[in-house]
N, CA and C atoms as an extended XYZ file, in Angstrom:
567
Properties=species:S:1:pos:R:3:atomname:S:1:resname:S:1:resid:I:1 pbc="F F F"
N         0.862       -1.248        0.058 N   MET     1
C        -0.037        0.038        0.050 CA  MET     1
C         0.888        1.304        0.044 C   MET     1
N         1.982        1.257        0.819 N   LYS     2
C         2.720        2.504        0.995 CA  LYS     2
C         3.522        2.503       -0.446 C   LYS     2
N         3.914        1.589       -0.905 N   LYS     3
C         4.783        1.519       -2.086 CA  LYS     3
C         3.784        2.123       -3.429 C   LYS     3
N         2.424        1.709       -3.390 N   ARG     4
C         1.565        2.333       -4.378 CA  ARG     4
C         1.441        3.728       -4.025 C   ARG     4
N         1.403        4.173       -2.814 N   LEU     5
C         0.927        5.568       -2.517 CA  LEU     5
C         2.274        6.446       -2.987 C   LEU     5
N         3.482        5.860       -2.677 N   ARG     6
C         4.861        6.644       -3.089 CA  ARG     6
C         4.889        6.723       -4.734 C   ARG     6
N         4.259        5.765       -5.326 N   SER     7
C         4.491        5.706       -6.783 CA  SER     7
C         3.548        6.845       -7.222 C   SER     7
N         2.427        6.822       -6.646 N   LEU     8
C         1.266        7.690       -7.015 CA  LEU     8
C         1.814        8.993       -7.088 C   LEU     8
N         2.397        9.332       -5.796 N   ILE     9
C         2.965       10.695       -5.639 CA  ILE     9
C         4.016       11.205       -6.374 C   ILE     9
N         4.742       10.196       -6.752 N   THR    10
C         6.072       10.535       -7.678 CA  THR    10
C         5.482       10.709       -8.858 C   THR    10
N         4.440        9.891       -9.495 N   VAL    11
C         3.816       10.328      -10.859 CA  VAL    11
C         3.211       11.639      -11.020 C   VAL    11
N         2.360       11.853       -9.908 N   SER    12
C         1.746       13.187       -9.662 CA  SER    12
C         2.942       14.387       -9.794 C   SER    12
N         3.845       14.204       -8.871 N   LEU    13
C         4.793       15.244       -9.095 CA  LEU    13
C         5.498       15.458      -10.613 C   LEU    13
N         5.939       14.276      -10.999 N   VAL    14
C         6.470       14.445      -12.384 CA  VAL    14
C         5.427       15.016      -13.444 C   VAL    14
N         4.130       14.662      -13.444 N   ALA    15
C         3.358       15.282      -14.012 CA  ALA    15
C         3.059       16.678      -13.939 C   ALA    15
N         3.083       17.195      -12.695 N   GLY    16
C         2.943       18.606      -12.566 CA  GLY    16
C         4.036       19.229      -12.846 C   GLY    16
N         5.541       19.002      -12.777 N   SER    17
C         6.603       19.559      -13.142 CA  SER    17
C         6.514       19.620      -14.761 C   SER    17
N         6.057       18.516      -15.402 N   LEU    18
C         6.038       18.589      -16.882 CA  LEU    18
C         5.092       19.673      -17.193 C   LEU    18
N         3.904       19.831      -16.615 N   MET    19
C         3.106       20.703      -17.117 CA  MET    19
C         3.583       22.291      -16.724 C   MET    19
N         4.194       22.273      -15.669 N   LEU    20
C         4.640       23.782      -15.254 CA  LEU    20
C         5.777       24.096      -16.134 C   LEU    20
N         6.715       23.147      -16.590 N   TYR    21
C         7.658       23.431      -17.533 CA  TYR    21
C         7.104       23.790      -19.016 C   TYR    21
N         6.191       22.888      -19.437 N   SER    22
C         5.688       23.160      -20.817 CA  SER    22
C         4.901       24.410      -20.933 C   SER    22
N         4.293       24.948      -19.927 N   CYS    23
C         3.594       26.396      -19.778 CA  CYS    23
C         4.591       27.420      -19.285 C   CYS    23
N         5.843       27.072      -19.064 N   GLY    24
C         6.767       28.353      -18.583 CA  GLY    24
C         7.262       29.131      -19.675 C   GLY    24
N         7.607       30.482      -19.523 N   ASP    25
C         8.144       31.231      -20.299 CA  ASP    25
C         9.465       32.011      -19.895 C   ASP    25
N        10.177       32.731      -20.659 N   SER    26
C        11.367       33.371      -20.161 CA  SER    26
C        11.058       34.622      -19.267 C   SER    26
N         9.752       34.848      -19.002 N   THR    27
C         9.629       36.243      -18.407 CA  THR    27
C         8.857       35.752      -17.000 C   THR    27
N         9.224       34.487      -16.448 N   LYS    28
C         8.618       34.026      -15.181 CA  LYS    28
C         8.589       34.963      -14.168 C   LYS    28
N         9.630       35.818      -13.851 N   GLU    29
C         9.829       36.672      -12.751 CA  GLU    29
C         8.944       37.870      -12.911 C   GLU    29
N         8.713       38.386      -14.278 N   LYS    30
C         7.890       39.313      -14.485 CA  LYS    30
C         6.305       38.824      -14.136 C   LYS    30
N         6.099       37.574      -14.654 N   ASP    31
C         4.894       37.226      -14.662 CA  ASP    31
C         4.423       37.097      -13.226 C   ASP    31
N         5.264       36.363      -12.197 N   ASN    32
C         5.202       36.284      -10.870 CA  ASN    32
C         4.630       37.583      -10.283 C   ASN    32
N         5.463       38.556      -10.551 N   ALA    33
C         5.069       40.022       -9.856 CA  ALA    33
C         3.717       40.318      -10.426 C   ALA    33
N         3.502       40.054      -11.406 N   VAL    34
C         2.084       40.515      -12.085 CA  VAL    34
C         1.003       39.692      -11.408 C   VAL    34
N         1.099       38.401      -11.259 N   SER    35
C         0.187       37.585      -10.709 CA  SER    35
C        -0.020       37.864       -9.338 C   SER    35
N         1.155       38.176       -8.565 N   GLU    36
C         0.697       38.739       -7.154 CA  GLU    36
C        -0.035       39.888       -6.965 C   GLU    36
N        -0.160       40.792       -7.945 N   GLU    37
C        -0.861       41.871       -7.722 CA  GLU    37
C        -2.288       41.571       -8.275 C   GLU    37
N        -2.533       40.666       -9.205 N   GLN    38
C        -3.973       40.383       -9.771 CA  GLN    38
C        -4.487       38.952       -8.846 C   GLN    38
N        -5.455       39.256       -8.334 N   HIS    39
C        -6.174       38.165       -7.460 CA  HIS    39
C        -7.361       37.519       -8.256 C   HIS    39
N        -7.855       38.457       -8.923 N   GLU    40
C        -8.990       37.922       -9.772 CA  GLU    40
C        -8.892       38.484      -11.149 C   GLU    40
N        -9.325       37.655      -12.079 N   MET    41
C        -9.356       38.170      -13.594 CA  MET    41
C       -10.452       39.267      -13.752 C   MET    41
N       -11.525       39.103      -13.177 N   GLY    42
C       -12.585       39.932      -13.306 CA  GLY    42
C       -12.333       41.427      -12.985 C   GLY    42
N       -11.360       41.662      -11.948 N   GLU    43
C       -11.199       42.979      -11.459 CA  GLU    43
C       -10.282       43.760      -12.557 C   GLU    43
N        -9.537       42.935      -13.350 N   HIS    44
C        -8.417       43.608      -14.187 CA  HIS    44
C        -8.966       43.574      -15.728 C   HIS    44
N        -9.997       43.035      -16.031 N   SER    45
C       -10.347       42.855      -17.459 CA  SER    45
C       -10.592       44.327      -18.130 C   SER    45
N       -11.109       45.432      -17.460 N   GLU    46
C       -11.111       46.508      -17.979 CA  GLU    46
C        -9.700       47.037      -18.146 C   GLU    46
N        -9.008       46.993      -17.334 N   GLU    47
C        -7.420       47.461      -17.186 CA  GLU    47
C        -6.854       46.743      -18.609 C   GLU    47
N        -7.017       45.411      -18.480 N   MET    48
C        -6.182       44.795      -19.667 CA  MET    48
C        -6.910       45.047      -21.044 C   MET    48
N        -7.997       45.341      -21.098 N   HIS    49
C        -8.587       45.744      -22.483 CA  HIS    49
C        -8.111       47.200      -22.855 C   HIS    49
N        -7.985       48.236      -21.845 N   THR    50
C        -7.426       49.427      -22.010 CA  THR    50
C        -5.980       49.254      -22.395 C   THR    50
N        -5.192       48.491      -21.802 N   GLU    51
C        -3.682       48.297      -22.286 CA  GLU    51
C        -3.695       47.858      -23.595 C   GLU    51
N        -4.476       46.792      -23.870 N   GLN    52
C        -4.458       46.209      -25.169 CA  GLN    52
C        -4.638       47.127      -26.163 C   GLN    52
N        -5.743       47.845      -25.948 N   THR    53
C        -6.318       48.923      -27.116 CA  THR    53
C        -5.172       49.750      -27.362 C   THR    53
N        -4.598       50.376      -26.190 N   THR    54
C        -3.554       51.309      -26.476 CA  THR    54
C        -2.448       50.734      -27.300 C   THR    54
N        -1.826       49.334      -27.011 N   GLU    55
C        -0.762       48.695      -27.827 CA  GLU    55
C        -1.402       48.557      -29.313 C   GLU    55
N        -2.406       48.362      -29.601 N   ALA    56
C        -3.058       47.983      -30.604 CA  ALA    56
C        -2.812       48.971      -31.614 C   ALA    56
N        -2.793       50.376      -31.070 N   ALA    57
C        -2.473       51.474      -32.036 CA  ALA    57
C        -1.122       51.315      -32.749 C   ALA    57
N        -0.214       50.549      -32.017 N   ALA    58
C         1.051       50.431      -32.712 CA  ALA    58
C         1.153       49.711      -33.872 C   ALA    58
N         0.358       48.725      -34.051 N   ALA    59
C         0.059       47.987      -35.322 CA  ALA    59
C        -0.853       48.784      -36.338 C   ALA    59
N        -0.210       49.267      -37.493 N   GLU    60
C        -0.906       49.855      -38.436 CA  GLU    60
C        -1.141       49.049      -39.553 C   GLU    60
N        -2.108       49.145      -40.367 N   PHE    61
C        -2.409       48.251      -41.396 CA  PHE    61
C        -2.677       49.165      -42.812 C   PHE    61
N        -2.310       48.674      -43.759 N   SER    62
C        -2.534       49.263      -45.254 CA  SER    62
C        -4.035       49.484      -45.609 C   SER    62
N        -4.837       48.624      -44.887 N   ASP    63
C        -6.251       48.485      -45.202 CA  ASP    63
C        -7.024       48.735      -43.877 C   ASP    63
N        -7.852       49.749      -43.823 N   GLU    64
C        -8.714       50.148      -42.734 CA  GLU    64
C        -9.552       48.972      -42.217 C   GLU    64
N       -10.085       48.188      -43.111 N   LYS    65
C       -11.023       47.132      -42.787 CA  LYS    65
C       -10.147       45.858      -41.960 C   LYS    65
N        -8.951       45.863      -42.420 N   VAL    66
C        -8.097       44.778      -41.748 CA  VAL    66
C        -7.903       45.351      -40.404 C   VAL    66
N        -7.561       46.556      -40.193 N   LYS    67
C        -7.321       47.099      -38.807 CA  LYS    67
C        -8.540       46.803      -37.925 C   LYS    67
N        -9.690       47.245      -38.470 N   GLN    68
C       -10.984       46.967      -37.779 CA  GLN    68
C       -11.291       45.390      -37.382 C   GLN    68
N       -10.815       44.770      -38.488 N   ALA    69
C       -11.127       43.071      -38.423 CA  ALA    69
C       -10.112       42.536      -37.148 C   ALA    69
N        -8.934       43.138      -37.123 N   PHE    70
C        -7.856       42.892      -36.129 CA  PHE    70
C        -8.495       43.253      -34.780 C   PHE    70
N        -8.989       44.421      -34.627 N   ASP    71
C        -9.517       44.794      -33.298 CA  ASP    71
C       -10.441       44.025      -32.880 C   ASP    71
N       -11.481       43.548      -33.788 N   GLU    72
C       -12.609       42.695      -33.351 CA  GLU    72
C       -12.128       41.287      -33.008 C   GLU    72
N       -11.082       40.784      -33.787 N   TYR    73
C       -10.463       39.604      -33.466 CA  TYR    73
C       -10.015       39.499      -32.171 C   TYR    73
N        -9.256       40.753      -31.633 N   LEU    74
C        -8.709       40.857      -30.264 CA  LEU    74
C        -9.760       40.878      -29.283 C   LEU    74
N       -10.974       41.501      -29.529 N   ALA    75
C       -12.186       41.540      -28.660 CA  ALA    75
C       -12.582       39.967      -28.485 C   ALA    75
N       -12.658       39.202      -29.589 N   VAL    76
C       -12.952       37.790      -29.309 CA  VAL    76
C       -12.113       37.050      -28.556 C   VAL    76
N       -10.904       37.424      -28.909 N   LYS    77
C        -9.736       36.647      -27.997 CA  LYS    77
C        -9.930       36.993      -26.574 C   LYS    77
N        -9.875       38.570      -26.295 N   ASP    78
C       -10.217       38.836      -24.820 CA  ASP    78
C       -11.412       38.341      -24.134 C   ASP    78
N       -12.467       37.971      -24.759 N   ALA    79
C       -13.620       37.430      -24.167 CA  ALA    79
C       -13.407       36.087      -23.955 C   ALA    79
N       -12.603       35.363      -24.787 N   LEU    80
C       -12.300       33.876      -24.505 CA  LEU    80
C       -11.517       33.890      -23.340 C   LEU    80
N       -10.366       34.985      -23.169 N   VAL    81
C        -9.551       34.965      -22.086 CA  VAL    81
C       -10.375       34.978      -20.795 C   VAL    81
N       -11.495       35.691      -20.819 N   ARG    82
C       -12.239       35.845      -19.867 CA  ARG    82
C       -13.457       34.591      -19.620 C   ARG    82
N       -13.416       33.861      -20.542 N   THR    83
C       -14.365       32.705      -20.587 CA  THR    83
C       -15.638       33.303      -20.474 C   THR    83
N       -16.023       34.327      -21.366 N   ASP    84
C       -17.296       35.033      -21.468 CA  ASP    84
C       -17.833       34.903      -23.018 C   ASP    84
N       -18.618       33.601      -22.938 N   ALA    85
C       -19.122       33.233      -24.283 CA  ALA    85
C       -20.098       34.246      -24.873 C   ALA    85
N       -20.694       35.105      -24.125 N   ALA    86
C       -21.832       36.052      -24.752 CA  ALA    86
C       -20.821       37.208      -25.419 C   ALA    86
N       -19.755       37.695      -24.667 N   ALA    87
C       -19.082       38.663      -25.239 CA  ALA    87
C       -18.115       38.236      -26.551 C   ALA    87
N       -17.752       36.934      -26.360 N   SER    88
C       -17.331       36.242      -27.622 CA  SER    88
C       -18.261       36.376      -28.665 C   SER    88
N       -19.483       35.921      -28.647 N   ARG    89
C       -20.443       35.854      -29.700 CA  ARG    89
C       -20.556       37.416      -30.033 C   ARG    89
N       -20.698       38.203      -29.285 N   LYS    90
C       -20.864       39.569      -29.764 CA  LYS    90
C       -19.844       40.132      -30.677 C   LYS    90
N       -18.520       39.945      -30.249 N   SER    91
C       -17.333       40.371      -30.895 CA  SER    91
C       -17.380       39.720      -32.226 C   SER    91
N       -17.456       38.439      -32.336 N   ALA    92
C       -17.540       37.661      -33.432 CA  ALA    92
C       -18.648       38.158      -34.313 C   ALA    92
N       -19.822       38.616      -34.045 N   GLU    93
C       -20.837       39.201      -34.823 CA  GLU    93
C       -20.131       40.531      -35.588 C   GLU    93
N       -19.460       41.207      -34.797 N   ASN    94
C       -18.724       42.461      -35.371 CA  ASN    94
C       -17.723       42.081      -36.354 C   ASN    94
N       -16.834       41.219      -35.968 N   LEU    95
C       -15.901       40.588      -36.968 CA  LEU    95
C       -16.674       40.076      -38.317 C   LEU    95
N       -17.653       39.326      -38.092 N   LYS    96
C       -18.311       38.801      -39.353 CA  LYS    96
C       -18.958       39.980      -40.216 C   LYS    96
N       -19.481       40.952      -39.456 N   ASN    97
C       -20.073       42.037      -40.405 CA  ASN    97
C       -18.960       42.971      -41.202 C   ASN    97
N       -17.971       43.021      -40.439 N   THR    98
C       -16.757       43.857      -41.062 CA  THR    98
C       -16.231       42.924      -42.286 C   THR    98
N       -16.103       41.776      -42.189 N   LEU    99
C       -15.426       40.977      -43.157 CA  LEU    99
C       -16.357       40.475      -44.199 C   LEU    99
N       -17.625       40.415      -43.997 N   SER   100
C       -18.692       39.716      -44.844 CA  SER   100
C       -18.483       39.986      -46.463 C   SER   100
N       -18.019       41.181      -46.839 N   GLU   101
C       -17.585       41.331      -48.318 CA  GLU   101
C       -16.372       41.002      -48.571 C   GLU   101
N       -15.419       41.599      -47.750 N   ALA   102
C       -13.868       41.505      -48.320 CA  ALA   102
C       -13.376       40.063      -48.115 C   ALA   102
N       -13.803       39.363      -47.018 N   GLN   103
C       -13.250       38.121      -46.699 CA  GLN   103
C       -14.479       37.140      -46.136 C   GLN   103
N       -15.205       36.579      -47.171 N   PRO   104
C       -16.452       35.824      -46.754 CA  PRO   104
C       -16.027       34.698      -46.069 C   PRO   104
N       -15.076       33.998      -46.362 N   GLU   105
C       -14.508       32.825      -45.814 CA  GLU   105
C       -14.403       33.142      -44.304 C   GLU   105
N       -13.720       34.055      -43.945 N   ILE   106
C       -13.522       34.413      -42.322 CA  ILE   106
C       -14.614       34.886      -41.798 C   ILE   106
N       -15.559       35.519      -42.658 N   ALA   107
C       -16.756       35.964      -41.971 CA  ALA   107
C       -17.621       34.874      -41.536 C   ALA   107
N       -17.546       33.634      -42.524 N   GLU   108
C       -18.245       32.517      -42.191 CA  GLU   108
C       -17.802       31.820      -40.822 C   GLU   108
N       -16.337       31.766      -40.673 N   ILE   109
C       -15.796       31.235      -39.383 CA  ILE   109
C       -16.289       31.942      -38.240 C   ILE   109
N       -16.216       33.393      -38.193 N   ALA   110
C       -16.675       34.059      -37.198 CA  ALA   110
C       -18.233       33.932      -36.966 C   ALA   110
N       -18.870       33.710      -38.034 N   GLY   111
C       -20.473       33.285      -37.902 CA  GLY   111
C       -20.677       32.085      -37.135 C   GLY   111
N       -19.800       31.165      -37.069 N   ARG   112
C       -19.952       29.936      -36.347 CA  ARG   112
C       -19.701       30.175      -34.853 C   ARG   112
N       -18.725       31.123      -34.570 N   ILE   113
C       -18.713       31.480      -33.135 CA  ILE   113
C       -20.196       32.041      -32.752 C   ILE   113
N       -20.542       33.116      -33.600 N   VAL   114
C       -21.699       33.815      -33.293 CA  VAL   114
C       -22.778       32.766      -32.680 C   VAL   114
N       -23.081       31.533      -33.391 N   ILE   115
C       -24.268       30.803      -33.199 CA  ILE   115
C       -23.866       29.639      -32.056 C   ILE   115
N       -22.698       29.732      -31.467 N   THR   116
C       -22.276       28.640      -30.435 CA  THR   116
C       -22.284       29.292      -29.112 C   THR   116
N       -23.103       28.786      -28.213 N   GLU   117
C       -22.971       29.187      -26.820 CA  GLU   117
C       -21.951       28.629      -25.970 C   GLU   117
N       -21.438       27.612      -26.335 N   ASP   118
C       -20.653       26.816      -25.620 CA  ASP   118
C       -19.188       27.453      -25.742 C   ASP   118
N       -18.579       27.749      -24.687 N   VAL   119
C       -17.315       28.550      -24.834 CA  VAL   119
C       -16.208       27.577      -25.479 C   VAL   119
N       -16.200       26.258      -25.037 N   ASN   120
C       -15.181       25.407      -25.556 CA  ASN   120
C       -15.170       25.186      -26.923 C   ASN   120
N       -16.555       25.109      -27.421 N   GLN   121
C       -16.737       25.013      -28.918 CA  GLN   121
C       -16.248       26.408      -29.456 C   GLN   121
N       -16.453       27.391      -28.894 N   GLN   122
C       -16.185       28.851      -29.605 CA  GLN   122
C       -14.443       28.800      -29.584 C   GLN   122
N       -13.704       28.242      -28.758 N   ARG   123
C       -12.314       28.210      -28.635 CA  ARG   123
C       -11.905       27.427      -29.971 C   ARG   123
N       -12.630       26.114      -30.054 N   GLU   124
C       -12.198       25.482      -31.251 CA  GLU   124
C       -12.334       26.184      -32.554 C   GLU   124
N       -13.538       26.943      -32.600 N   ILE   125
C       -13.602       27.751      -33.883 CA  ILE   125
C       -12.600       28.883      -33.942 C   ILE   125
N       -12.250       29.307      -32.802 N   PHE   126
C       -11.279       30.640      -32.745 CA  PHE   126
C       -10.107       30.017      -33.206 C   PHE   126
N        -9.688       28.815      -33.044 N   SER   127
C        -8.254       28.292      -33.786 CA  SER   127
C        -8.310       28.154      -35.152 C   SER   127
N        -9.665       28.059      -35.841 N   GLU   128
C        -9.627       28.041      -37.300 CA  GLU   128
C        -9.704       29.701      -37.692 C   GLU   128
N       -10.172       30.574      -36.944 N   LEU   129
C       -10.394       31.700      -37.194 CA  LEU   129
C        -9.053       32.422      -37.196 C   LEU   129
N        -8.041       31.903      -36.195 N   THR   130
C        -6.633       32.519      -36.228 CA  THR   130
C        -5.896       32.071      -37.355 C   THR   130
N        -5.997       30.754      -37.952 N   ALA   131
C        -5.303       30.397      -39.133 CA  ALA   131
C        -5.892       31.173      -40.250 C   ALA   131
N        -7.220       31.378      -40.380 N   ALA   132
C        -7.498       32.106      -41.365 CA  ALA   132
C        -7.156       33.504      -41.547 C   ALA   132
N        -6.941       34.190      -40.275 N   MET   133
C        -6.641       35.574      -40.311 CA  MET   133
C        -5.043       35.741      -40.520 C   MET   133
N        -4.293       34.645      -40.414 N   GLU   134
C        -3.035       34.901      -40.563 CA  GLU   134
C        -2.347       35.483      -41.961 C   GLU   134
N        -2.830       35.075      -43.074 N   PRO   135
C        -2.476       35.635      -44.400 CA  PRO   135
C        -2.900       37.124      -44.601 C   PRO   135
N        -4.049       37.350      -43.807 N   VAL   136
C        -4.499       38.842      -44.142 CA  VAL   136
C        -3.881       39.612      -43.314 C   VAL   136
N        -3.577       39.274      -42.144 N   LEU   137
C        -2.774       40.275      -41.174 CA  LEU   137
C        -1.333       40.437      -41.677 C   LEU   137
N        -0.653       39.321      -42.228 N   LYS   138
C         0.663       39.457      -42.560 CA  LYS   138
C         0.705       40.288      -43.987 C   LYS   138
N        -0.200       40.288      -44.854 N   GLU   139
C        -0.196       40.987      -46.071 CA  GLU   139
C        -0.405       42.551      -45.724 C   GLU   139
N        -1.240       42.739      -44.819 N   ALA   140
C        -1.751       44.147      -44.526 CA  ALA   140
C        -1.001       45.037      -43.610 C   ALA   140
N        -0.352       44.321      -42.710 N   ILE   141
C         0.514       45.138      -41.652 CA  ILE   141
C         1.482       46.009      -42.350 C   ILE   141
N         1.555       47.311      -41.899 N   SER   142
C         2.397       48.256      -42.681 CA  SER   142
C         3.352       48.662      -41.563 C   SER   142
N         3.108       48.812      -40.243 N   SER   143
C         4.042       49.224      -39.408 CA  SER   143
C         3.540       48.681      -37.795 C   SER   143
N         4.415       48.457      -36.852 N   GLY   144
C         4.238       47.985      -35.646 CA  GLY   144
C         4.361       46.493      -35.512 C   GLY   144
N         3.985       45.801      -34.495 N   LYS   145
C         3.952       44.616      -34.240 CA  LYS   145
C         2.720       43.798      -33.885 C   LYS   145
N         2.713       42.604      -34.393 N   ILE   146
C         1.457       41.737      -33.980 CA  ILE   146
C         2.284       40.392      -33.414 C   ILE   146
N         1.927       39.943      -32.346 N   TYR   147
C         2.716       38.810      -31.708 CA  TYR   147
C         1.876       37.574      -31.965 C   TYR   147
N         2.432       36.347      -32.532 N   LYS   148
C         1.994       35.398      -32.755 CA  LYS   148
C         2.416       34.344      -31.670 C   LYS   148
N         1.291       33.989      -30.798 N   GLN   149
C         1.451       33.299      -29.721 CA  GLN   149
C         1.237       31.954      -29.634 C   GLN   149
N         1.745       31.082      -28.797 N   PHE   150
C         1.400       29.596      -28.843 CA  PHE   150
C         1.493       28.949      -27.490 C   PHE   150
N         0.294       28.207      -27.279 N   CYS   151
C         0.293       27.469      -26.168 CA  CYS   151
C         0.186       25.875      -26.476 C   CYS   151
N         1.440       25.405      -25.845 N   PRO   152
C         1.621       23.854      -26.176 CA  PRO   152
C         0.677       22.904      -25.514 C   PRO   152
N        -0.267       23.270      -24.699 N   MET   153
C        -1.191       22.504      -23.928 CA  MET   153
C        -2.480       22.426      -24.591 C   MET   153
N        -2.976       23.472      -25.378 N   ALA   154
C        -4.123       23.703      -26.031 CA  ALA   154
C        -4.635       22.304      -26.820 C   ALA   154
N        -5.822       21.955      -26.650 N   PHE   155
C        -6.475       20.799      -27.560 CA  PHE   155
C        -5.637       19.566      -27.190 C   PHE   155
N        -5.556       19.264      -25.936 N   GLU   156
C        -4.837       18.144      -25.425 CA  GLU   156
C        -3.569       17.770      -25.853 C   GLU   156
N        -2.884       18.803      -25.637 N   GLY   157
C        -1.378       18.773      -25.890 CA  GLY   157
C        -1.026       18.991      -27.438 C   GLY   157
N        -1.887       19.102      -28.341 N   LYS   158
C        -1.531       19.357      -29.655 CA  LYS   158
C        -1.054       20.870      -29.850 C   LYS   158
N        -1.307       21.845      -29.091 N   GLY   159
C        -0.935       23.218      -29.137 CA  GLY   159
C        -1.721       23.923      -30.199 C   GLY   159
N        -1.690       25.353      -29.902 N   ASP   160
C        -2.306       26.021      -30.788 CA  ASP   160
C        -1.931       27.714      -30.869 C   ASP   160
N        -2.268       28.318      -31.910 N   PHE   161
C        -1.803       29.696      -31.859 CA  PHE   161
C        -3.034       30.706      -31.631 C   PHE   161
N        -2.524       31.765      -31.423 N   TRP   162
C        -3.444       33.157      -31.541 CA  TRP   162
C        -2.554       34.283      -31.713 C   TRP   162
N        -3.328       35.551      -31.960 N   TYR   163
C        -2.593       36.761      -32.121 CA  TYR   163
C        -2.892       37.546      -31.230 C   TYR   163
N        -1.859       38.469      -30.642 N   SER   164
C        -2.006       39.343      -29.753 CA  SER   164
C        -1.391       40.715      -30.177 C   SER   164
N        -1.748       41.758      -29.488 N   ASN   165
C        -1.137       43.107      -29.588 CA  ASN   165
C         0.001       43.478      -28.619 C   ASN   165
N         0.044       42.458      -27.850 N   SER   166
C         0.978       42.443      -26.357 CA  SER   166
C         1.748       41.369      -26.412 C   SER   166
N         3.066       41.369      -25.868 N   GLU   167
C         3.936       40.355      -25.751 CA  GLU   167
C         3.638       39.389      -24.422 C   GLU   167
N         2.671       40.017      -23.566 N   GLU   168
C         2.120       39.220      -22.369 CA  GLU   168
C         1.224       38.220      -22.847 C   GLU   168
N         1.377       37.135      -22.141 N   ILE   169
C         0.359       35.969      -22.571 CA  ILE   169
C        -0.824       35.942      -21.973 C   ILE   169
N        -1.848       35.983      -22.422 N   ARG   170
C        -3.164       35.919      -21.907 CA  ARG   170
C        -3.989       34.740      -22.910 C   ARG   170
N        -3.860       33.616      -22.342 N   ASN   171
C        -4.337       32.456      -23.090 CA  ASN   171
C        -5.814       32.366      -23.354 C   ASN   171
N        -6.268       32.375      -24.594 N   PRO   172
C        -7.745       32.257      -24.946 CA  PRO   172
C        -8.250       30.840      -24.864 C   PRO   172
N        -7.445       30.010      -24.912 N   TYR   173
C        -7.852       28.482      -25.034 CA  TYR   173
C        -8.107       27.986      -23.571 C   TYR   173
N        -7.577       28.521      -22.458 N   PHE   174
C        -7.671       28.105      -21.107 CA  PHE   174
C        -8.282       29.027      -20.255 C   PHE   174
N        -8.231       30.348      -20.682 N   GLY   175
C        -8.850       31.447      -19.827 CA  GLY   175
C        -8.128       31.574      -18.559 C   GLY   175
N        -8.603       31.695      -17.514 N   ASP   176
C        -8.040       31.890      -16.207 CA  ASP   176
C        -7.528       30.488      -15.493 C   ASP   176
N        -7.982       29.294      -16.127 N   LYS   177
C        -7.385       28.076      -15.697 CA  LYS   177
C        -5.921       28.079      -16.065 C   LYS   177
N        -5.274       28.584      -17.099 N   MET   178
C        -3.944       28.608      -17.455 CA  MET   178
C        -3.693       29.890      -18.148 C   MET   178
N        -4.014       30.928      -17.504 N   LEU   179
C        -3.768       32.179      -18.000 CA  LEU   179
C        -2.595       32.585      -18.737 C   LEU   179
N        -1.559       32.175      -18.063 N   LYS   180
C        -0.236       32.537      -18.850 CA  LYS   180
C         0.547       31.542      -19.424 C   LYS   180
N        -0.216       30.371      -19.893 N   CYS   181
C         0.505       29.282      -20.505 CA  CYS   181
C         0.577       29.549      -21.898 C   CYS   181
N         1.997       29.659      -22.378 N   GLY   182
C         2.152       30.032      -23.618 CA  GLY   182
C         3.354       30.824      -23.860 C   GLY   182
N         3.822       31.296      -25.059 N   ARG   183
C         5.143       31.765      -25.512 CA  ARG   183
C         4.734       32.660      -26.716 C   ARG   183
N         5.581       33.556      -27.058 N   VAL   184
C         5.545       34.279      -28.268 CA  VAL   184
C         6.448       33.648      -29.371 C   VAL   184
N         5.736       32.913      -30.325 N   ASP   185
C         6.274       32.214      -31.261 CA  ASP   185
C         6.974       32.991      -32.460 C   ASP   185
N         6.271       34.164      -32.710 N   GLU   186
C         6.667       34.704      -33.850 CA  GLU   186
C         6.160       36.263      -33.732 C   GLU   186
N         7.042       37.383      -34.252 N   THR   187
C         6.562       38.810      -34.257 CA  THR   187
C         6.432       39.118      -35.641 C   THR   187
N         5.313       39.551      -35.961 N   ILE   188
C         4.981       39.990      -37.203 CA  ILE   188
C         5.146       41.564      -37.313 C   ILE   188
N         5.949       41.857      -38.383 N   MET   189
C         6.304       43.407      -38.697 CA  MET   189
C         6.107       43.885      -39.830 C   MET   189
């Protein structure tokens, strides 16, 4: 019995260590300082939105519709970070309307988020949305930066990407469960 208990504890420690390792990044000290100040995600969502909106101005696009679409994409991402399915649907509706003529394929993906009330299904569709937005963003960015971020734990360890206007990790695939799980994979300029 004691041997089984020790084995179980050892396996649990190893699994926990692997999870922490795979979600760590090079800014751990900075993240720890921030997490000590932030006790609840809800208290800081308005502050986070303001910070990201300010930084979004740094990314300029050759097409005003793409800028608007990127801002709406970020609103969908932020809603998923907060695990707010209703806000995600509303932001996806805005994105769908913005891209309905210029990018109907992307508008269709955003429309699938609109009709889905389950936040986990929204996150799966958001993955498709991110992949569809990549060529549009890369083609239209004229100055500034967009951060392509990656979470290795998303979708049962398969991993997945999203875009942000901040280097700071705010994971839309896990929300507050694994808020800072991820890393900047690429900076698009």
